[in-house]
N, CA, C and O atoms as a Maestro MAE file, in Angstrom:
{
 s_m_m2io_version
 :::
 2.0.0
}

f_m_ct {
 s_m_title
 :::
 protein
 m_atom[304] {
  # First column is atom index #
  i_m_mmod_type
  r_m_x_coord
  r_m_y_coord
  r_m_z_coord
  i_m_residue_number
  s_m_chain_name
  s_m_pdb_residue_name
  s_m_pdb_atom_name
  i_m_atomic_number
  :::
  1 25 0.662 -1.408 -0.077 1 A "MET " " N  " 7
  2 3 0.369 0.206 -0.078 1 A "MET " " CA " 6
  3 2 0.930 1.232 -0.219 1 A "MET " " C  " 6
  4 15 1.976 1.111 0.418 1 A "MET " " O  " 8
  5 25 0.887 2.334 -0.728 2 A "ILE " " N  " 7
  6 3 1.330 3.595 -0.698 2 A "ILE " " CA " 6
  7 2 0.493 4.626 -0.038 2 A "ILE " " C  " 6
  8 15 -0.730 4.763 0.006 2 A "ILE " " O  " 8
  9 25 1.617 5.422 0.540 3 A "GLU " " N  " 7
  10 3 1.025 6.276 1.830 3 A "GLU " " CA " 6
  11 2 1.520 7.480 1.448 3 A "GLU " " C  " 6
  12 15 2.579 7.585 2.067 3 A "GLU " " O  " 8
  13 25 1.356 8.464 0.772 4 A "TRP " " N  " 7
  14 3 1.530 9.510 0.185 4 A "TRP " " CA " 6
  15 2 1.786 10.323 1.410 4 A "TRP " " C  " 6
  16 15 0.887 10.372 2.249 4 A "TRP " " O  " 8
  17 25 3.248 11.167 1.682 5 A "LYS " " N  " 7
  18 3 3.421 12.407 2.772 5 A "LYS " " CA " 6
  19 2 3.427 13.287 2.251 5 A "LYS " " C  " 6
  20 15 4.093 13.005 1.254 5 A "LYS " " O  " 8
  21 25 3.011 14.731 2.138 6 A "LYS " " N  " 7
  22 3 3.359 16.292 1.831 6 A "LYS " " CA " 6
  23 2 4.041 16.845 2.720 6 A "LYS " " C  " 6
  24 15 3.931 17.085 3.923 6 A "LYS " " O  " 8
  25 25 5.167 17.094 1.477 7 A "ILE " " N  " 7
  26 3 6.171 17.514 2.124 7 A "ILE " " CA " 6
  27 2 6.613 19.089 2.007 7 A "ILE " " C  " 6
  28 15 7.494 19.549 2.734 7 A "ILE " " O  " 8
  29 25 5.856 19.951 0.933 8 A "ALA " " N  " 7
  30 3 5.603 21.379 0.935 8 A "ALA " " CA " 6
  31 2 4.669 22.032 0.226 8 A "ALA " " C  " 6
  32 15 4.027 21.194 -0.407 8 A "ALA " " O  " 8
  33 25 4.291 23.087 0.029 9 A "GLU " " N  " 7
  34 3 3.755 23.584 -0.288 9 A "GLU " " CA " 6
  35 2 3.747 23.612 -1.994 9 A "GLU " " C  " 6
  36 15 4.802 23.738 -2.616 9 A "GLU " " O  " 8
  37 25 2.724 23.509 -2.521 10 A "ARG " " N  " 7
  38 3 3.432 23.688 -4.393 10 A "ARG " " CA " 6
  39 2 3.631 25.330 -4.758 10 A "ARG " " C  " 6
  40 15 3.820 25.696 -5.918 10 A "ARG " " O  " 8
  41 25 3.577 26.096 -3.828 11 A "GLU " " N  " 7
  42 3 4.178 27.004 -4.430 11 A "GLU " " CA " 6
  43 2 5.281 27.113 -3.909 11 A "GLU " " C  " 6
  44 15 6.128 27.612 -4.649 11 A "GLU " " O  " 8
  45 25 5.779 26.693 -2.388 12 A "GLU " " N  " 7
  46 3 6.818 26.750 -1.785 12 A "GLU " " CA " 6
  47 2 7.676 25.834 -2.687 12 A "GLU " " C  " 6
  48 15 8.673 26.442 -3.076 12 A "GLU " " O  " 8
  49 25 7.607 24.578 -3.137 13 A "ALA " " N  " 7
  50 3 8.197 23.786 -3.902 13 A "ALA " " CA " 6
  51 2 8.924 24.063 -5.386 13 A "ALA " " C  " 6
  52 15 9.985 23.620 -5.825 13 A "ALA " " O  " 8
  53 25 8.068 24.850 -5.911 14 A "GLU " " N  " 7
  54 3 8.321 25.296 -7.213 14 A "GLU " " CA " 6
  55 2 9.198 26.758 -7.216 14 A "GLU " " C  " 6
  56 15 9.942 27.126 -8.125 14 A "GLU " " O  " 8
  57 25 8.895 27.528 -5.889 15 A "ASN " " N  " 7
  58 3 9.928 28.769 -5.976 15 A "ASN " " CA " 6
  59 2 11.525 28.578 -5.081 15 A "ASN " " C  " 6
  60 15 12.585 29.188 -5.224 15 A "ASN " " O  " 8
  61 25 11.210 27.680 -4.320 16 A "THR " " N  " 7
  62 3 12.208 27.367 -3.620 16 A "THR " " CA " 6
  63 2 12.867 26.221 -3.370 16 A "THR " " C  " 6
  64 15 14.077 26.415 -3.485 16 A "THR " " O  " 8
  65 25 12.555 24.898 -3.021 17 A "LEU " " N  " 7
  66 3 12.612 23.758 -2.697 17 A "LEU " " CA " 6
  67 2 13.850 22.956 -3.542 17 A "LEU " " C  " 6
  68 15 14.605 22.150 -2.998 17 A "LEU " " O  " 8
  69 25 13.913 23.330 -4.974 18 A "LEU " " N  " 7
  70 3 14.730 22.778 -5.802 18 A "LEU " " CA " 6
  71 2 15.147 23.420 -6.663 18 A "LEU " " C  " 6
  72 15 14.252 24.203 -6.981 18 A "LEU " " O  " 8
  73 25 16.358 23.630 -7.503 19 A "LYS " " N  " 7
  74 3 16.287 24.176 -9.027 19 A "LYS " " CA " 6
  75 2 16.821 22.753 -9.716 19 A "LYS " " C  " 6
  76 15 17.515 21.760 -9.495 19 A "LYS " " O  " 8
  77 25 16.291 23.158 -10.347 20 A "GLU " " N  " 7
  78 3 16.523 22.245 -12.038 20 A "GLU " " CA " 6
  79 2 17.680 21.378 -11.939 20 A "GLU " " C  " 6
  80 15 18.664 22.095 -12.121 20 A "GLU " " O  " 8
  81 25 18.007 20.266 -11.751 21 A "LYS " " N  " 7
  82 3 18.392 19.094 -11.854 21 A "LYS " " CA " 6
  83 2 18.949 18.518 -10.327 21 A "LYS " " C  " 6
  84 15 19.372 17.368 -10.209 21 A "LYS " " O  " 8
  85 25 18.897 19.303 -9.398 22 A "ASP " " N  " 7
  86 3 19.260 18.970 -8.556 22 A "ASP " " CA " 6
  87 2 18.696 17.796 -6.938 22 A "ASP " " C  " 6
  88 15 17.541 17.438 -6.706 22 A "ASP " " O  " 8
  89 25 19.696 17.528 -6.269 23 A "ALA " " N  " 7
  90 3 18.621 16.627 -5.297 23 A "ALA " " CA " 6
  91 2 18.965 17.236 -4.052 23 A "ALA " " C  " 6
  92 15 19.757 18.168 -3.916 23 A "ALA " " O  " 8
  93 25 18.167 16.515 -2.931 24 A "MET " " N  " 7
  94 3 18.697 16.721 -1.556 24 A "MET " " CA " 6
  95 2 17.870 15.706 -0.667 24 A "MET " " C  " 6
  96 15 16.899 15.005 -0.953 24 A "MET " " O  " 8
  97 25 18.645 15.880 0.609 25 A "THR " " N  " 7
  98 3 17.898 15.000 1.643 25 A "THR " " CA " 6
  99 2 17.187 15.642 2.381 25 A "THR " " C  " 6
  100 15 17.318 16.735 2.931 25 A "THR " " O  " 8
  101 25 15.955 14.450 2.353 26 A "ILE " " N  " 7
  102 3 14.889 14.874 3.062 26 A "ILE " " CA " 6
  103 2 14.389 14.263 3.789 26 A "ILE " " C  " 6
  104 15 13.951 13.192 3.368 26 A "ILE " " O  " 8
  105 25 14.164 14.628 5.388 27 A "ARG " " N  " 7
  106 3 13.597 13.235 6.404 27 A "ARG " " CA " 6
  107 2 12.299 13.783 6.462 27 A "ARG " " C  " 6
  108 15 12.089 14.977 6.672 27 A "ARG " " O  " 8
  109 25 11.005 12.529 6.191 28 A "VAL " " N  " 7
  110 3 9.859 11.973 6.504 28 A "VAL " " CA " 6
  111 2 9.908 11.217 7.642 28 A "VAL " " C  " 6
  112 15 10.743 10.318 7.549 28 A "VAL " " O  " 8
  113 25 9.123 11.260 9.033 29 A "ASP " " N  " 7
  114 3 8.595 10.115 9.497 29 A "ASP " " CA " 6
  115 2 9.977 9.308 9.941 29 A "ASP " " C  " 6
  116 15 10.210 8.114 10.126 29 A "ASP " " O  " 8
  117 25 10.869 10.632 10.038 30 A "ASP " " N  " 7
  118 3 12.269 9.685 10.620 30 A "ASP " " CA " 6
  119 2 12.983 9.119 9.589 30 A "ASP " " C  " 6
  120 15 14.154 8.948 9.925 30 A "ASP " " O  " 8
  121 25 12.695 8.693 8.250 31 A "VAL " " N  " 7
  122 3 13.353 8.355 7.416 31 A "VAL " " CA " 6
  123 2 13.747 9.384 6.129 31 A "VAL " " C  " 6
  124 15 13.157 10.262 5.499 31 A "VAL " " O  " 8
  125 25 15.213 8.707 6.108 32 A "ARG " " N  " 7
  126 3 15.722 9.795 4.542 32 A "ARG " " CA " 6
  127 2 15.167 9.322 3.724 32 A "ARG " " C  " 6
  128 15 14.766 8.160 3.781 32 A "ARG " " O  " 8
  129 25 15.012 10.016 2.843 33 A "TYR " " N  " 7
  130 3 15.117 10.442 1.300 33 A "TYR " " CA " 6
  131 2 15.688 10.749 0.487 33 A "TYR " " C  " 6
  132 15 16.564 11.477 0.956 33 A "TYR " " O  " 8
  133 25 15.833 10.654 -0.866 34 A "CYS " " N  " 7
  134 3 16.507 11.751 -1.909 34 A "CYS " " CA " 6
  135 2 15.334 12.182 -2.714 34 A "CYS " " C  " 6
  136 15 14.435 11.561 -3.282 34 A "CYS " " O  " 8
  137 25 15.687 13.713 -2.553 35 A "LEU " " N  " 7
  138 3 14.608 14.405 -3.316 35 A "LEU " " CA " 6
  139 2 14.873 15.051 -4.370 35 A "LEU " " C  " 6
  140 15 15.503 16.107 -4.307 35 A "LEU " " O  " 8
  141 25 14.448 14.543 -5.513 36 A "ALA " " N  " 7
  142 3 15.556 15.253 -7.122 36 A "ALA " " CA " 6
  143 2 14.137 16.157 -7.996 36 A "ALA " " C  " 6
  144 15 12.931 15.943 -7.873 36 A "ALA " " O  " 8
  145 25 14.599 16.832 -8.567 37 A "ARG " " N  " 7
  146 3 14.016 17.920 -9.601 37 A "ARG " " CA " 6
  147 2 14.443 17.531 -10.908 37 A "ARG " " C  " 6
  148 15 15.656 17.466 -11.111 37 A "ARG " " O  " 8
  149 25 13.660 17.268 -11.805 38 A "PHE " " N  " 7
  150 3 14.095 17.276 -12.938 38 A "PHE " " CA " 6
  151 2 12.872 17.265 -13.920 38 A "PHE " " C  " 6
  152 15 11.827 16.714 -13.574 38 A "PHE " " O  " 8
  153 25 12.980 17.781 -14.959 39 A "SER " " N  " 7
  154 3 11.663 17.950 -16.115 39 A "SER " " CA " 6
  155 2 10.984 19.263 -15.540 39 A "SER " " C  " 6
  156 15 10.128 19.661 -16.329 39 A "SER " " O  " 8
  157 25 11.078 19.917 -14.614 40 A "GLY " " N  " 7
  158 3 9.591 20.142 -13.772 40 A "GLY " " CA " 6
  159 2 9.061 19.708 -12.508 40 A "GLY " " C  " 6
  160 15 8.306 20.352 -11.780 40 A "GLY " " O  " 8
  161 25 9.746 18.008 -12.223 41 A "LYS " " N  " 7
  162 3 8.989 17.419 -11.391 41 A "LYS " " CA " 6
  163 2 10.097 16.960 -10.597 41 A "LYS " " C  " 6
  164 15 11.326 16.960 -10.669 41 A "LYS " " O  " 8
  165 25 9.068 16.513 -9.700 42 A "TYR " " N  " 7
  166 3 9.967 15.860 -8.566 42 A "TYR " " CA " 6
  167 2 9.724 14.977 -7.850 42 A "TYR " " C  " 6
  168 15 8.682 14.854 -7.206 42 A "TYR " " O  " 8
  169 25 11.007 13.948 -7.862 43 A "TYR " " N  " 7
  170 3 11.205 12.214 -7.361 43 A "TYR " " CA " 6
  171 2 11.488 12.402 -6.172 43 A "TYR " " C  " 6
  172 15 11.833 13.445 -5.617 43 A "TYR " " O  " 8
  173 25 11.305 11.109 -5.657 44 A "ALA " " N  " 7
  174 3 11.745 10.724 -4.450 44 A "ALA " " CA " 6
  175 2 11.898 9.393 -4.587 44 A "ALA " " C  " 6
  176 15 11.217 8.569 -5.198 44 A "ALA " " O  " 8
  177 25 13.086 9.263 -3.807 45 A "MET " " N  " 7
  178 3 13.937 7.470 -3.773 45 A "MET " " CA " 6
  179 2 14.797 7.626 -1.999 45 A "MET " " C  " 6
  180 15 15.121 8.390 -1.091 45 A "MET " " O  " 8
  181 25 14.780 6.008 -2.577 46 A "GLN " " N  " 7
  182 3 15.993 5.787 -1.418 46 A "GLN " " CA " 6
  183 2 17.088 6.604 -1.257 46 A "GLN " " C  " 6
  184 15 17.773 6.767 -2.267 46 A "GLN " " O  " 8
  185 25 17.481 7.245 -0.090 47 A "ASN " " N  " 7
  186 3 18.615 7.749 -0.236 47 A "ASN " " CA " 6
  187 2 19.965 7.325 -0.204 47 A "ASN " " C  " 6
  188 15 20.901 8.125 -0.196 47 A "ASN " " O  " 8
  189 25 20.079 6.297 -0.189 48 A "ASN " " N  " 7
  190 3 21.816 5.336 -0.337 48 A "ASN " " CA " 6
  191 2 21.718 4.947 -1.545 48 A "ASN " " C  " 6
  192 15 20.796 4.482 -2.216 48 A "ASN " " O  " 8
  193 25 22.955 5.235 -1.767 49 A "CYS " " N  " 7
  194 3 23.524 4.553 -3.324 49 A "CYS " " CA " 6
  195 2 23.370 2.947 -2.821 49 A "CYS " " C  " 6
  196 15 23.737 2.460 -1.752 49 A "CYS " " O  " 8
  197 25 22.871 2.461 -3.671 50 A "PRO " " N  " 7
  198 3 22.981 1.346 -3.507 50 A "PRO " " CA " 6
  199 2 24.734 0.355 -4.110 50 A "PRO " " C  " 6
  200 15 24.934 -0.860 -4.140 50 A "PRO " " O  " 8
  201 25 25.426 1.199 -4.390 51 A "HIS " " N  " 7
  202 3 26.936 0.206 -4.760 51 A "HIS " " CA " 6
  203 2 27.517 0.507 -3.606 51 A "HIS " " C  " 6
  204 15 28.559 -0.135 -3.470 51 A "HIS " " O  " 8
  205 25 27.169 1.549 -2.296 52 A "ALA " " N  " 7
  206 3 27.959 1.641 -1.606 52 A "ALA " " CA " 6
  207 2 28.139 2.424 -0.512 52 A "ALA " " C  " 6
  208 15 29.103 2.766 0.174 52 A "ALA " " O  " 8
  209 25 26.066 2.774 -0.527 53 A "GLY " " N  " 7
  210 3 25.675 3.298 0.293 53 A "GLY " " CA " 6
  211 2 25.728 4.889 1.042 53 A "GLY " " C  " 6
  212 15 25.364 5.321 2.135 53 A "GLY " " O  " 8
  213 25 26.380 5.483 -0.162 54 A "ALA " " N  " 7
  214 3 26.370 6.675 -0.390 54 A "ALA " " CA " 6
  215 2 25.327 7.716 0.141 54 A "ALA " " C  " 6
  216 15 24.709 6.925 0.855 54 A "ALA " " O  " 8
  217 25 24.780 8.717 0.291 55 A "ALA " " N  " 7
  218 3 24.090 9.931 0.441 55 A "ALA " " CA " 6
  219 2 23.337 10.286 -0.948 55 A "ALA " " C  " 6
  220 15 23.394 11.419 -1.425 55 A "ALA " " O  " 8
  221 25 22.656 9.265 -1.534 56 A "LEU " " N  " 7
  222 3 22.105 10.169 -2.905 56 A "LEU " " CA " 6
  223 2 22.199 11.771 -2.706 56 A "LEU " " C  " 6
  224 15 22.820 12.571 -3.406 56 A "LEU " " O  " 8
  225 25 21.563 11.972 -1.776 57 A "GLY " " N  " 7
  226 3 20.732 13.407 -1.699 57 A "GLY " " CA " 6
  227 2 21.996 14.294 -2.007 57 A "GLY " " C  " 6
  228 15 21.615 15.457 -2.140 57 A "GLY " " O  " 8
  229 25 23.402 14.178 -2.176 58 A "GLY " " N  " 7
  230 3 24.389 15.090 -1.904 58 A "GLY " " CA " 6
  231 2 24.567 15.117 -3.639 58 A "GLY " " C  " 6
  232 15 25.473 15.639 -4.289 58 A "GLY " " O  " 8
  233 25 23.731 14.591 -3.976 59 A "GLY " " N  " 7
  234 3 24.171 14.223 -6.269 59 A "GLY " " CA " 6
  235 2 23.370 15.303 -6.610 59 A "GLY " " C  " 6
  236 15 22.832 16.278 -6.086 59 A "GLY " " O  " 8
  237 25 23.508 14.710 -7.787 60 A "TRP " " N  " 7
  238 3 22.261 15.292 -8.803 60 A "TRP " " CA " 6
  239 2 22.018 15.203 -10.177 60 A "TRP " " C  " 6
  240 15 22.934 14.737 -10.854 60 A "TRP " " O  " 8
  241 25 20.902 15.575 -10.789 61 A "CYS " " N  " 7
  242 3 20.639 14.913 -12.069 61 A "CYS " " CA " 6
  243 2 21.053 14.703 -13.158 61 A "CYS " " C  " 6
  244 15 20.553 15.598 -13.839 61 A "CYS " " O  " 8
  245 25 21.961 13.780 -14.106 62 A "ASP " " N  " 7
  246 3 22.299 14.102 -15.725 62 A "ASP " " CA " 6
  247 2 20.900 14.972 -16.428 62 A "ASP " " C  " 6
  248 15 19.798 15.445 -16.152 62 A "ASP " " O  " 8
  249 25 21.931 14.758 -17.583 63 A "ASN " " N  " 7
  250 3 20.918 15.240 -18.751 63 A "ASN " " CA " 6
  251 2 19.727 14.304 -18.904 63 A "ASN " " C  " 6
  252 15 18.652 14.682 -19.371 63 A "ASN " " O  " 8
  253 25 19.933 13.250 -18.550 64 A "ASN " " N  " 7
  254 3 18.940 11.686 -18.629 64 A "ASN " " CA " 6
  255 2 17.718 11.586 -18.138 64 A "ASN " " C  " 6
  256 15 16.629 11.157 -18.517 64 A "ASN " " O  " 8
  257 25 18.475 12.430 -16.565 65 A "GLY " " N  " 7
  258 3 17.092 12.455 -15.414 65 A "GLY " " CA " 6
  259 2 17.825 11.252 -14.405 65 A "GLY " " C  " 6
  260 15 17.416 11.427 -13.257 65 A "GLY " " O  " 8
  261 25 18.478 10.457 -14.460 66 A "ASN " " N  " 7
  262 3 19.057 10.110 -14.078 66 A "ASN " " CA " 6
  263 2 20.249 10.077 -12.914 66 A "ASN " " C  " 6
  264 15 21.445 10.171 -13.188 66 A "ASN " " O  " 8
  265 25 19.550 9.881 -11.159 67 A "ILE " " N  " 7
  266 3 20.394 10.316 -10.222 67 A "ILE " " CA " 6
  267 2 21.816 9.986 -10.490 67 A "ILE " " C  " 6
  268 15 22.050 9.157 -11.370 67 A "ILE " " O  " 8
  269 25 23.105 10.708 -9.630 68 A "VAL " " N  " 7
  270 3 24.194 10.853 -9.606 68 A "VAL " " CA " 6
  271 2 24.588 11.083 -8.657 68 A "VAL " " C  " 6
  272 15 24.475 12.120 -8.005 68 A "VAL " " O  " 8
  273 25 25.498 9.472 -8.260 69 A "CYS " " N  " 7
  274 3 25.749 9.139 -6.695 69 A "CYS " " CA " 6
  275 2 27.280 10.490 -6.621 69 A "CYS " " C  " 6
  276 15 28.254 10.433 -7.372 69 A "CYS " " O  " 8
  277 25 27.080 11.493 -5.606 70 A "PRO " " N  " 7
  278 3 28.115 12.212 -5.239 70 A "PRO " " CA " 6
  279 2 29.363 11.637 -4.989 70 A "PRO " " C  " 6
  280 15 30.340 12.385 -5.032 70 A "PRO " " O  " 8
  281 25 29.504 10.583 -4.765 71 A "VAL " " N  " 7
  282 3 30.624 10.161 -4.029 71 A "VAL " " CA " 6
  283 2 31.400 8.824 -5.294 71 A "VAL " " C  " 6
  284 15 32.616 8.661 -5.397 71 A "VAL " " O  " 8
  285 25 30.525 8.167 -5.975 72 A "HIS " " N  " 7
  286 3 31.064 7.427 -7.178 72 A "HIS " " CA " 6
  287 2 30.934 7.793 -8.624 72 A "HIS " " C  " 6
  288 15 31.363 7.137 -9.572 72 A "HIS " " O  " 8
  289 25 30.281 8.931 -8.667 73 A "ARG " " N  " 7
  290 3 29.591 9.143 -9.813 73 A "ARG " " CA " 6
  291 2 28.980 8.718 -10.818 73 A "ARG " " C  " 6
  292 15 28.636 9.223 -11.887 73 A "ARG " " O  " 8
  293 25 28.851 7.391 -10.193 74 A "ILE " " N  " 7
  294 3 27.561 6.665 -11.240 74 A "ILE " " CA " 6
  295 2 26.023 6.499 -11.213 74 A "ILE " " C  " 6
  296 15 25.322 6.210 -10.243 74 A "ILE " " O  " 8
  297 25 25.649 6.748 -12.501 75 A "ALA " " N  " 7
  298 3 24.120 7.219 -12.420 75 A "ALA " " CA " 6
  299 2 23.748 6.049 -12.426 75 A "ALA " " C  " 6
  300 15 24.307 4.992 -12.718 75 A "ALA " " O  " 8
  301 25 21.903 6.537 -11.782 76 A "PHE " " N  " 7
  302 3 21.143 5.432 -11.771 76 A "PHE " " CA " 6
  303 2 19.707 5.745 -12.184 76 A "PHE " " C  " 6
  304 15 18.868 4.845 -12.230 76 A "PHE " " O  " 8
  :::
 }
 m_bond[303] {
  # First column is bond index #
  i_m_from
  i_m_to
  i_m_order
  :::
  1 1 2 1
  2 2 3 1
  3 3 4 2
  4 3 5 1
  5 5 6 1
  6 6 7 1
  7 7 8 2
  8 7 9 1
  9 9 10 1
  10 10 11 1
  11 11 12 2
  12 11 13 1
  13 13 14 1
  14 14 15 1
  15 15 16 2
  16 15 17 1
  17 17 18 1
  18 18 19 1
  19 19 20 2
  20 19 21 1
  21 21 22 1
  22 22 23 1
  23 23 24 2
  24 23 25 1
  25 25 26 1
  26 26 27 1
  27 27 28 2
  28 27 29 1
  29 29 30 1
  30 30 31 1
  31 31 32 2
  32 31 33 1
  33 33 34 1
  34 34 35 1
  35 35 36 2
  36 35 37 1
  37 37 38 1
  38 38 39 1
  39 39 40 2
  40 39 41 1
  41 41 42 1
  42 42 43 1
  43 43 44 2
  44 43 45 1
  45 45 46 1
  46 46 47 1
  47 47 48 2
  48 47 49 1
  49 49 50 1
  50 50 51 1
  51 51 52 2
  52 51 53 1
  53 53 54 1
  54 54 55 1
  55 55 56 2
  56 55 57 1
  57 57 58 1
  58 58 59 1
  59 59 60 2
  60 59 61 1
  61 61 62 1
  62 62 63 1
  63 63 64 2
  64 63 65 1
  65 65 66 1
  66 66 67 1
  67 67 68 2
  68 67 69 1
  69 69 70 1
  70 70 71 1
  71 71 72 2
  72 71 73 1
  73 73 74 1
  74 74 75 1
  75 75 76 2
  76 75 77 1
  77 77 78 1
  78 78 79 1
  79 79 80 2
  80 79 81 1
  81 81 82 1
  82 82 83 1
  83 83 84 2
  84 83 85 1
  85 85 86 1
  86 86 87 1
  87 87 88 2
  88 87 89 1
  89 89 90 1
  90 90 91 1
  91 91 92 2
  92 91 93 1
  93 93 94 1
  94 94 95 1
  95 95 96 2
  96 95 97 1
  97 97 98 1
  98 98 99 1
  99 99 100 2
  100 99 101 1
  101 101 102 1
  102 102 103 1
  103 103 104 2
  104 103 105 1
  105 105 106 1
  106 106 107 1
  107 107 108 2
  108 107 109 1
  109 109 110 1
  110 110 111 1
  111 111 112 2
  112 111 113 1
  113 113 114 1
  114 114 115 1
  115 115 116 2
  116 115 117 1
  117 117 118 1
  118 118 119 1
  119 119 120 2
  120 119 121 1
  121 121 122 1
  122 122 123 1
  123 123 124 2
  124 123 125 1
  125 125 126 1
  126 126 127 1
  127 127 128 2
  128 127 129 1
  129 129 130 1
  130 130 131 1
  131 131 132 2
  132 131 133 1
  133 133 134 1
  134 134 135 1
  135 135 136 2
  136 135 137 1
  137 137 138 1
  138 138 139 1
  139 139 140 2
  140 139 141 1
  141 141 142 1
  142 142 143 1
  143 143 144 2
  144 143 145 1
  145 145 146 1
  146 146 147 1
  147 147 148 2
  148 147 149 1
  149 149 150 1
  150 150 151 1
  151 151 152 2
  152 151 153 1
  153 153 154 1
  154 154 155 1
  155 155 156 2
  156 155 157 1
  157 157 158 1
  158 158 159 1
  159 159 160 2
  160 159 161 1
  161 161 162 1
  162 162 163 1
  163 163 164 2
  164 163 165 1
  165 165 166 1
  166 166 167 1
  167 167 168 2
  168 167 169 1
  169 169 170 1
  170 170 171 1
  171 171 172 2
  172 171 173 1
  173 173 174 1
  174 174 175 1
  175 175 176 2
  176 175 177 1
  177 177 178 1
  178 178 179 1
  179 179 180 2
  180 179 181 1
  181 181 182 1
  182 182 183 1
  183 183 184 2
  184 183 185 1
  185 185 186 1
  186 186 187 1
  187 187 188 2
  188 187 189 1
  189 189 190 1
  190 190 191 1
  191 191 192 2
  192 191 193 1
  193 193 194 1
  194 194 195 1
  195 195 196 2
  196 195 197 1
  197 197 198 1
  198 198 199 1
  199 199 200 2
  200 199 201 1
  201 201 202 1
  202 202 203 1
  203 203 204 2
  204 203 205 1
  205 205 206 1
  206 206 207 1
  207 207 208 2
  208 207 209 1
  209 209 210 1
  210 210 211 1
  211 211 212 2
  212 211 213 1
  213 213 214 1
  214 214 215 1
  215 215 216 2
  216 215 217 1
  217 217 218 1
  218 218 219 1
  219 219 220 2
  220 219 221 1
  221 221 222 1
  222 222 223 1
  223 223 224 2
  224 223 225 1
  225 225 226 1
  226 226 227 1
  227 227 228 2
  228 227 229 1
  229 229 230 1
  230 230 231 1
  231 231 232 2
  232 231 233 1
  233 233 234 1
  234 234 235 1
  235 235 236 2
  236 235 237 1
  237 237 238 1
  238 238 239 1
  239 239 240 2
  240 239 241 1
  241 241 242 1
  242 242 243 1
  243 243 244 2
  244 243 245 1
  245 245 246 1
  246 246 247 1
  247 247 248 2
  248 247 249 1
  249 249 250 1
  250 250 251 1
  251 251 252 2
  252 251 253 1
  253 253 254 1
  254 254 255 1
  255 255 256 2
  256 255 257 1
  257 257 258 1
  258 258 259 1
  259 259 260 2
  260 259 261 1
  261 261 262 1
  262 262 263 1
  263 263 264 2
  264 263 265 1
  265 265 266 1
  266 266 267 1
  267 267 268 2
  268 267 269 1
  269 269 270 1
  270 270 271 1
  271 271 272 2
  272 271 273 1
  273 273 274 1
  274 274 275 1
  275 275 276 2
  276 275 277 1
  277 277 278 1
  278 278 279 1
  279 279 280 2
  280 279 281 1
  281 281 282 1
  282 282 283 1
  283 283 284 2
  284 283 285 1
  285 285 286 1
  286 286 287 1
  287 287 288 2
  288 287 289 1
  289 289 290 1
  290 290 291 1
  291 291 292 2
  292 291 293 1
  293 293 294 1
  294 294 295 1
  295 295 296 2
  296 295 297 1
  297 297 298 1
  298 298 299 1
  299 299 300 2
  300 299 301 1
  301 301 302 1
  302 302 303 1
  303 303 304 2
  :::
 }
}
């Protein structure tokens, strides 16, 4: 079952939360997620790099919309 969690008001998200292709770590109910913005849309995913556990929230999106690990520079 999917449970949606509101993290920001739409206006706040569009104006201040993230710039295009940026990523950040957010905390929802004591769980950390990577939040990324690509093509004007927001995406949330696990915050740990599946390769070695680095925080993906410190990374960015490449031109294809993949999240890039800030430590290994591997795109997922």
